[in-house]
C-alpha positions as CSV (number, residue, x, y, z in Angstrom):
1,X,35.2,-28.3,-13.5
2,X,33.1,-27.6,-16.7
3,X,34.5,-25.9,-19.7
4,X,33.3,-22.5,-18.5
5,X,34.8,-22.9,-15.1
6,X,31.8,-24.1,-13.0
7,X,32.7,-26.6,-10.3
8,X,30.4,-29.4,-9.6
9,X,29.8,-28.0,-6.1
10,X,28.7,-24.7,-7.5
11,X,25.8,-26.4,-9.3
12,X,22.6,-26.6,-7.3
13,X,21.9,-30.0,-6.2
14,X,18.6,-30.1,-8.0
15,X,20.4,-29.7,-11.3
16,X,23.5,-31.4,-10.3
17,X,22.0,-34.8,-10.6
18,X,20.8,-34.0,-14.1
19,X,24.3,-33.2,-15.1
20,X,25.7,-36.4,-13.6
21,X,23.0,-38.5,-15.2
22,X,24.0,-37.1,-18.5
23,X,27.8,-37.6,-18.0
24,X,28.3,-33.9,-18.5
25,X,30.3,-32.8,-15.5
26,X,34.0,-34.0,-15.6
27,X,33.4,-35.9,-19.0
28,X,32.6,-32.8,-21.1
29,X,30.1,-34.8,-23.1
30,X,30.1,-33.8,-26.7
31,X,27.0,-33.6,-29.0
32,X,26.2,-36.9,-30.4
33,X,23.6,-38.3,-32.8
34,X,24.1,-42.0,-31.9
35,X,22.4,-45.0,-33.4
36,X,18.9,-44.5,-34.5
37,X,19.1,-40.7,-34.4
38,X,19.8,-40.1,-38.0
39,X,16.2,-39.8,-39.1
40,X,13.8,-37.1,-38.3
41,X,11.8,-39.6,-36.3
42,X,14.8,-40.9,-34.4
43,X,15.8,-37.3,-33.6
44,X,12.3,-36.5,-32.4
45,X,12.2,-39.5,-30.3
46,X,15.6,-38.7,-28.7
47,X,14.4,-35.1,-28.2
48,X,11.4,-36.4,-26.2
49,X,13.4,-38.7,-24.2
50,X,16.2,-36.2,-23.3
51,X,13.9,-33.3,-22.6
52,X,14.4,-31.9,-19.1
53,X,11.7,-30.5,-16.8
54,X,11.1,-26.8,-17.2
55,X,12.5,-25.9,-13.8
56,X,15.6,-28.0,-14.3
57,X,16.4,-26.4,-17.6
58,X,16.1,-23.0,-16.0
59,X,18.4,-24.0,-13.2
60,X,20.9,-25.5,-15.5
61,X,21.0,-22.3,-17.6
62,X,21.7,-20.3,-14.5
63,X,24.2,-22.7,-13.1
64,X,26.6,-23.0,-16.0
65,X,26.7,-19.4,-16.8
66,X,29.5,-17.3,-15.2
67,X,29.3,-13.8,-13.9
68,X,31.0,-11.1,-15.9
69,X,34.1,-9.3,-15.1
70,X,34.3,-6.7,-12.3
71,X,34.9,-3.2,-13.8
72,X,34.7,0.5,-13.0
73,X,32.0,2.5,-14.7
74,X,31.2,6.1,-14.8
75,X,27.7,7.1,-13.5
76,X,26.6,7.8,-17.1
77,X,27.5,4.2,-18.0
78,X,26.3,2.3,-14.9
79,X,22.5,2.3,-15.2
80,X,21.3,-1.3,-15.2
81,X,24.6,-2.8,-14.1
82,X,24.9,-4.8,-10.8
83,X,27.0,-3.4,-7.9
84,X,30.0,-5.7,-7.5
85,X,31.0,-4.1,-4.2
86,X,29.1,-2.5,-1.2
87,X,28.2,1.1,-1.7
88,X,29.8,3.0,1.3
89,X,29.4,6.6,1.8
90,X,32.8,8.5,2.0
91,X,31.1,11.6,3.4
92,X,28.4,13.1,5.6
93,X,25.1,14.1,3.7
94,X,24.4,16.9,4.2
95,X,28.0,18.0,5.0
96,X,26.6,20.9,7.2
97,X,23.3,21.9,8.6
98,X,21.1,23.2,5.7
99,X,17.8,24.9,5.2
100,X,14.9,22.5,4.3
101,X,12.6,25.4,3.2
102,X,12.8,28.9,1.8
103,X,12.4,31.4,4.5
104,X,14.3,32.8,7.6
105,X,16.9,31.0,9.7
106,X,16.3,32.2,13.3
107,X,17.9,31.8,16.7
108,X,15.9,31.5,19.8
109,X,12.3,32.8,20.4
110,X,10.8,35.4,18.3
111,X,10.2,38.2,17.3
112,X,13.5,38.4,15.5
113,X,15.5,41.2,13.9
114,X,16.4,40.3,10.3
115,X,20.2,41.0,9.8
116,X,21.0,39.6,6.3
117,X,20.4,37.0,3.7
118,X,22.2,33.8,2.9
119,X,22.4,32.7,-0.7
120,X,22.7,29.3,-2.1
121,X,26.3,28.1,-2.3
122,X,27.5,30.5,0.5
123,X,30.3,28.6,2.2
124,X,30.4,30.6,5.5
125,X,27.0,31.9,6.5
126,X,28.3,33.5,9.6
127,X,26.6,33.1,13.1
128,X,23.3,34.3,14.5
129,X,23.0,35.9,18.0
130,X,19.9,35.2,20.1
131,X,16.9,37.1,18.6
132,X,18.4,37.5,15.1
133,X,17.2,36.1,11.9
134,X,18.6,35.9,8.3
135,X,16.9,35.2,5.0
136,X,17.7,31.8,3.5
137,X,16.9,29.6,0.6
138,X,16.3,25.8,0.5
139,X,19.7,23.9,0.6
140,X,21.7,26.8,1.8
141,X,23.9,26.3,4.9
142,X,22.3,27.7,8.0
143,X,24.2,30.1,10.2
144,X,25.9,28.8,13.3
145,X,23.5,29.0,16.3
146,X,20.4,28.9,14.2
147,X,17.6,26.9,16.0
148,X,15.0,26.6,13.3
149,X,13.8,27.9,9.9
150,X,10.6,30.0,9.6
151,X,9.0,29.2,6.2
152,X,8.4,32.2,3.9
153,X,4.7,31.5,3.8
154,X,4.5,31.6,7.7
155,X,6.7,34.7,8.1
156,X,5.3,38.1,8.9
157,X,7.8,40.8,8.2
158,X,7.2,44.4,9.3
159,X,10.5,46.4,8.4
160,X,13.3,44.4,9.8
161,X,11.0,42.7,12.5
162,X,10.1,39.0,11.8
163,X,7.3,37.3,13.5
164,X,6.2,33.6,12.9
165,X,6.0,30.1,14.3
166,X,9.1,28.5,15.4
167,X,9.9,25.1,16.8
168,X,13.4,23.8,17.7
169,X,15.0,22.2,14.7
170,X,12.1,22.8,12.4
171,X,13.0,22.8,8.7
172,X,16.7,22.2,9.3
173,X,18.4,19.2,7.8
174,X,21.2,18.5,10.2
175,X,24.7,17.4,9.1
176,X,25.0,13.8,8.5
177,X,21.1,13.3,8.6
178,X,21.0,11.1,5.7
179,X,24.4,9.3,6.1
180,X,27.8,9.6,7.8
181,X,31.3,8.6,6.5
182,X,31.5,4.8,6.6
183,X,27.7,4.2,6.4
184,X,26.7,1.2,4.3
185,X,24.3,2.6,1.6
186,X,23.6,-0.5,-0.4
187,X,25.1,-4.1,-0.4
188,X,26.8,-5.8,-3.4
189,X,24.3,-7.4,-5.8
190,X,21.9,-4.4,-6.1
191,X,20.8,-3.6,-9.7
192,X,21.7,0.1,-10.3
193,X,18.7,2.3,-11.2
194,X,18.5,6.1,-11.5
195,X,17.8,6.4,-7.8
196,X,21.1,4.5,-7.1
197,X,22.9,6.7,-9.5
198,X,21.6,9.8,-7.9
199,X,22.5,8.5,-4.5
200,X,26.2,7.8,-5.7
201,X,26.4,11.2,-7.0
202,X,25.1,12.6,-3.7
203,X,27.9,11.1,-1.7
204,X,30.5,12.4,-4.2
205,X,31.3,9.4,-6.3
206,X,31.9,9.6,-10.0
207,X,32.4,5.9,-10.7
208,X,31.0,2.6,-9.4
209,X,32.4,-0.9,-9.3
210,X,30.1,-3.2,-11.2
211,X,29.7,-6.5,-12.8
212,X,30.1,-6.1,-16.7
213,X,26.8,-7.0,-18.3
214,X,27.0,-9.7,-20.9
215,X,26.9,-9.2,-24.6
216,X,24.4,-11.3,-26.5
217,X,24.3,-11.9,-30.3
218,X,21.2,-13.1,-32.0
219,X,21.2,-15.4,-35.2
220,X,17.9,-15.9,-36.9
221,X,17.9,-18.8,-39.5
222,X,15.3,-19.8,-42.1
223,X,15.1,-19.7,-45.9
224,X,11.4,-18.9,-45.8
225,X,11.7,-15.7,-43.8
226,X,11.0,-12.2,-45.1
227,X,12.0,-9.0,-43.2
228,X,9.5,-6.7,-44.7
229,X,5.8,-6.8,-45.5
230,X,3.3,-9.5,-44.6
231,X,3.6,-13.3,-44.9
232,X,2.6,-14.9,-48.1
233,X,2.1,-18.5,-49.2
234,X,5.4,-20.0,-48.8
235,X,7.1,-17.1,-47.1
236,X,6.8,-16.1,-43.5
237,X,7.5,-12.6,-42.0
238,X,10.2,-12.8,-39.4
239,X,8.6,-12.0,-36.0
240,X,11.4,-13.3,-33.8
241,X,14.2,-11.0,-35.0
242,X,12.3,-7.8,-34.0
243,X,11.7,-9.2,-30.5
244,X,15.2,-10.2,-29.7
245,X,17.1,-6.9,-29.3
246,X,14.4,-5.7,-26.9
247,X,14.3,-8.9,-24.9
248,X,18.2,-8.8,-24.5
249,X,18.2,-5.3,-23.3
250,X,15.3,-5.8,-21.0
251,X,17.0,-8.8,-19.5
252,X,19.9,-6.5,-18.5
253,X,22.5,-7.5,-21.3
254,X,24.0,-5.7,-24.3
255,X,23.0,-6.6,-27.8
256,X,26.4,-7.5,-29.5
257,X,25.1,-6.1,-32.9
258,X,22.0,-5.9,-34.9
259,X,20.2,-9.2,-35.4
260,X,21.9,-11.3,-38.1
261,X,19.7,-13.4,-40.5
262,X,21.2,-16.7,-42.0
263,X,19.8,-19.1,-44.6
264,X,19.2,-22.7,-43.6
265,X,22.9,-23.7,-44.2
266,X,25.1,-25.8,-41.8
267,X,28.3,-24.2,-43.1
268,X,27.1,-20.7,-42.7
269,X,25.7,-21.4,-39.2
270,X,29.0,-23.0,-38.2
271,X,31.0,-20.0,-39.4
272,X,28.6,-17.6,-37.7
273,X,29.0,-19.4,-34.4
274,X,32.8,-19.5,-34.7
275,X,33.0,-15.9,-35.6
276,X,30.6,-14.3,-33.1
277,X,32.5,-13.1,-30.0
278,X,29.5,-12.5,-27.6
279,X,29.4,-14.5,-24.4
280,X,26.0,-15.7,-25.3
281,X,24.6,-16.6,-28.7
282,X,20.9,-17.1,-29.4
283,X,20.1,-19.1,-32.5
284,X,16.5,-19.2,-33.6
285,X,14.9,-21.6,-36.1
286,X,17.4,-24.5,-35.9
287,X,16.7,-26.2,-32.7
288,X,14.2,-28.9,-33.8
289,X,14.9,-32.2,-35.5
290,X,13.9,-31.5,-39.1
291,X,16.3,-31.7,-42.1
292,X,16.7,-27.9,-42.1
293,X,17.6,-27.6,-38.4
294,X,21.3,-27.5,-38.3
295,X,22.1,-26.3,-34.7
296,X,23.0,-29.7,-33.4
297,X,25.2,-30.6,-36.3
298,X,26.8,-27.2,-36.1
299,X,27.4,-27.7,-32.3
300,X,28.9,-31.0,-32.8
301,X,31.3,-29.6,-35.6
302,X,32.3,-27.0,-33.0
303,X,33.0,-29.5,-30.2
304,X,30.3,-28.1,-28.1
305,X,28.9,-29.6,-24.9
306,X,25.0,-30.0,-25.2
307,X,23.6,-29.3,-21.7
308,X,19.9,-29.0,-22.4
309,X,18.5,-30.9,-25.4
310,X,14.8,-30.2,-25.3
311,X,12.6,-28.9,-22.4
312,X,9.3,-30.6,-21.3
313,X,7.2,-27.5,-21.7
314,X,4.6,-26.2,-24.2
315,X,5.1,-24.2,-26.2
316,X,8.9,-24.1,-26.5
317,X,9.8,-27.8,-26.4
318,X,12.7,-27.8,-28.9
319,X,15.1,-25.5,-26.8
320,X,18.7,-26.2,-26.5
321,X,21.6,-25.0,-24.4
322,X,25.1,-25.7,-25.2
323,X,28.6,-24.6,-24.3
324,X,31.4,-24.1,-26.8
325,X,35.0,-25.2,-25.9
326,X,36.0,-21.5,-25.1
327,X,33.1,-21.1,-22.6
328,X,30.6,-19.2,-24.7
329,X,27.0,-20.3,-24.3
330,X,24.6,-21.1,-27.2
331,X,20.9,-21.1,-26.7
332,X,18.6,-22.6,-29.4
333,X,15.3,-21.0,-29.8
334,X,12.3,-22.7,-31.6
335,X,11.2,-21.2,-34.9
336,X,7.7,-20.5,-33.8
337,X,7.5,-16.9,-32.3
338,X,5.7,-17.6,-29.0
339,X,7.7,-20.8,-28.5
340,X,11.0,-18.7,-29.1
341,X,9.8,-16.2,-26.5
342,X,9.2,-18.9,-24.0
343,X,12.7,-20.3,-24.6
344,X,14.2,-16.9,-24.0
345,X,12.4,-16.4,-20.9
346,X,13.3,-20.0,-19.7
347,X,17.0,-20.4,-20.7
348,X,18.0,-16.9,-21.9
349,X,16.9,-14.9,-18.9
350,X,18.3,-17.6,-16.6
351,X,21.7,-17.4,-18.1
352,X,21.7,-13.7,-18.4
353,X,20.8,-13.3,-14.7
354,X,23.8,-15.3,-13.6
355,X,26.1,-13.4,-16.1
356,X,25.0,-10.3,-14.3
357,X,25.8,-11.8,-11.0
358,X,22.2,-12.2,-9.7
359,X,20.5,-15.1,-8.2
360,X,17.7,-16.9,-10.2
361,X,14.5,-15.1,-9.3
362,X,11.8,-17.1,-7.5
363,X,8.4,-17.1,-9.2
364,X,5.4,-16.0,-7.1
365,X,2.1,-18.0,-7.0
366,X,-1.3,-16.8,-8.2
367,X,-4.7,-18.3,-8.0
368,X,-6.4,-19.5,-11.2
369,X,-10.2,-19.3,-10.3
370,X,-11.3,-20.6,-13.6
371,X,-8.7,-23.4,-13.8
372,X,-6.2,-23.9,-16.6
373,X,-5.9,-27.4,-18.1
374,X,-2.6,-29.2,-17.3
375,X,-0.6,-31.3,-19.7
376,X,0.2,-34.7,-18.4
377,X,4.0,-34.5,-18.8
378,X,4.9,-31.1,-19.7
379,X,4.8,-27.5,-18.1
380,X,2.4,-25.2,-19.9
381,X,3.3,-21.5,-20.3
382,X,-0.1,-19.6,-20.7
383,X,-0.5,-16.0,-21.3
384,X,-2.7,-14.6,-18.6
385,X,-4.1,-11.2,-17.2
386,X,-4.1,-10.4,-13.5
387,X,-7.4,-9.6,-11.9
388,X,-8.4,-9.1,-8.2
389,X,-9.5,-12.8,-8.3
390,X,-6.3,-14.1,-9.9
391,X,-5.2,-15.1,-13.2
392,X,-7.3,-15.2,-16.3
393,X,-6.0,-16.8,-19.6
394,X,-6.2,-14.3,-22.6
395,X,-6.2,-17.0,-25.3
396,X,-4.2,-17.1,-28.5
397,X,-1.4,-19.0,-26.8
398,X,-0.4,-21.4,-29.6
399,X,3.3,-21.8,-30.4
400,X,3.1,-19.6,-33.5
401,X,0.9,-16.9,-31.9
402,X,2.0,-13.6,-30.4
403,X,-1.4,-12.0,-30.0
404,X,-1.7,-13.8,-26.5
405,X,1.6,-12.7,-24.9
406,X,1.2,-9.2,-26.6
407,X,-2.0,-8.6,-24.6
408,X,-1.0,-10.5,-21.4
409,X,0.4,-9.2,-18.2
410,X,2.5,-12.4,-17.6
411,X,2.7,-16.1,-18.3
412,X,1.3,-18.6,-16.1
413,X,3.5,-21.5,-15.4
414,X,1.2,-24.5,-15.1
415,X,2.9,-27.7,-13.6
416,X,2.3,-31.0,-15.3
417,X,-0.7,-32.9,-13.9
418,X,-3.9,-35.0,-14.7
419,X,-6.5,-32.4,-14.4
420,X,-6.9,-28.5,-14.2
421,X,-4.7,-26.3,-12.2
422,X,-6.2,-23.9,-9.8
423,X,-3.0,-22.2,-8.9
424,X,0.2,-21.4,-11.1
425,X,3.4,-19.4,-10.9
426,X,3.9,-16.0,-12.5
427,X,6.7,-15.6,-15.0
428,X,7.1,-12.0,-16.1
429,X,6.9,-11.2,-19.8
430,X,9.2,-8.4,-19.3
431,X,12.4,-10.1,-18.4
432,X,13.7,-7.1,-16.5
433,X,10.7,-7.0,-14.3
434,X,10.7,-8.5,-10.7
435,X,8.1,-11.3,-10.0
436,X,4.9,-9.9,-8.4
437,X,4.0,-10.6,-4.9
438,X,1.5,-13.4,-4.6
């Protein structure tokens, strides 16, 4: 069992081998530098050697995360949560026959004699005799014996005489037409949206049993970063911090607090990781192998288990996924903005998805009529627009650039290969969006 409580059997076979090869399951492999890894060159060589395939990294992040606690939430707090138990109707909807239109409830064939009017909210609308009618509003309970409702726009009223078209059962919502007591409305695992909230209210529920969404904290490191104004020689405007809260929310998690900025300090990073109570901690700008990249030493100090140490993708290679002794997860994001976005969509979304109690979404395929050059050993993540013919790259897809993803519909996931890809998979840029159909 891993330190977060994941048994080996629960890890998908495709990623289980990766765990076993690294000696992680059972042994709880700590972060190690090892011989030859004390220089920047040695650390970079280790990173290239230890990098896992993009799909494997995504699978590992999903496998080691644990679903949140099952809690009861009011309808005003449940939007975006995941149903932990099936939604079963306790009542019939509607509870009685109701008018589906404004008009006249009638009994039998016309013409009819109008004998009254039923207002909305009337508990006992009485009973009609053959040849009688009563005015009625949409949603009101129809009198006993009513055979149909004549719409106001179809009604011809002369004194108390009513004429109009009538068809048995027309414009009446019968009791239990939508659901009956005990009907399964939705299975567990459904993401709650406004329609689900409305349905729950319709059947009289005030609270739902849901999986508690994870809290996610974000730490942005870098002495060179500024938070106001443009970049200048020697100073760089932080573009990652403003992205993270929105990404966290769109992925279905809760930001633990505002994004926290730290200098390039090992001690401060260790303290921040130790103090942060969120189930998932994102750290940007310290995941590479340079002298100012302190994430791995900080993880070693805290006794963390390093699960992913680099991902064979471009951009976004220097990603990391680790587990602290208390089960909290740490994801290292590269310091380049687009690379950080790719890392979040790779590791962050996969982990959050599992924490919400959801399966890892399968990515759909799309044609690339113009072709996209492959990398021989790494998966490429390329900003694209969708057209009727397929995916078209938008350009500006360098690791430091956000112009490409800002103008794109999605990222094309291009598998490693020797030539050009004429097909790819679609990775949504909005982490809350479902993958498109092919």
